[in-house]
C-alpha positions in Angstrom: 0.0 0.0 0.0 1.4 3.4 -1.0 2.1 6.0 1.7 -0.7 8.2 0.5 -3.2 5.4 0.5 -2.1 4.5 4.1 -2.5 8.1 5.2 -6.1 8.0 3.8 -6.7 4.7 5.5 -5.5 6.1 8.8 -7.5 9.3 8.5 -10.7 7.3 7.8 -9.9 5.0 10.8 -9.4 8.0 13.0 -12.8 9.5 11.9 -14.6 6.3 12.8 -12.9 6.2 16.1 -14.0 9.8 16.8 -17.6 8.9 16.1 -17.4 5.9 18.5 -16.1 7.9 21.5 -19.7 8.7 22.4 -21.2 5.8 24.5 -24.7 6.5 23.3 -23.6 5.9 19.7 -22.1 2.6 20.6 -25.3 1.7 22.4 -27.3 2.6 19.3 -25.1 0.4 17.1 -25.5 -2.4 19.7 -29.3 -2.1 19.6 -29.2 -2.4 15.8 -27.2 -5.7 15.9 -30.4 -7.7 15.9 -32.0 -5.8 13.0 -33.7 -2.7 11.9 -35.6 -0.5 14.4 -37.3 2.8 14.2 -35.7 5.9 15.7 -38.4 5.8 18.5 -37.6 2.2 19.3 -33.9 2.9 19.4 -34.5 5.9 21.7 -36.4 3.8 24.1 -33.9 1.0 24.0 -31.0 3.2 24.7 -32.8 5.5 27.1 -32.5 8.8 25.3 -35.0 11.3 23.9 -36.1 10.9 20.3 -34.3 14.1 19.1 -31.1 13.0 20.8 -31.3 9.5 19.2 -31.9 11.1 15.9 -28.9 13.4 16.3 -26.6 10.6 17.2 -27.9 8.5 14.3 -27.2 11.4 12.0 -23.6 11.4 13.1 -23.4 7.6 12.6 -25.0 8.0 9.1 -22.5 10.7 8.1 -19.7 8.4 9.1 -21.2 5.6 6.9 -21.9 3.3 9.9 -25.7 3.2 9.5 -28.1 3.7 6.6 -31.7 5.1 6.7 -34.8 3.6 5.2 -38.2 5.1 5.0 -41.5 3.2 4.8 
């Protein structure tokens, strides 16, 4: 792997690590292990407000760790 590619790899890794420094985000990912859930279900599962869960999910989505789906 070229030095530039490695630098990009390390930068991406650091960005993901930054996202995962928040315990609520890790809890949200853990709650999603068993399958899809609505934002409301995730908020209840993790014990946060709906707006707070939505905000954390937005950060996870921006980092490419979760995807959204509408019904």
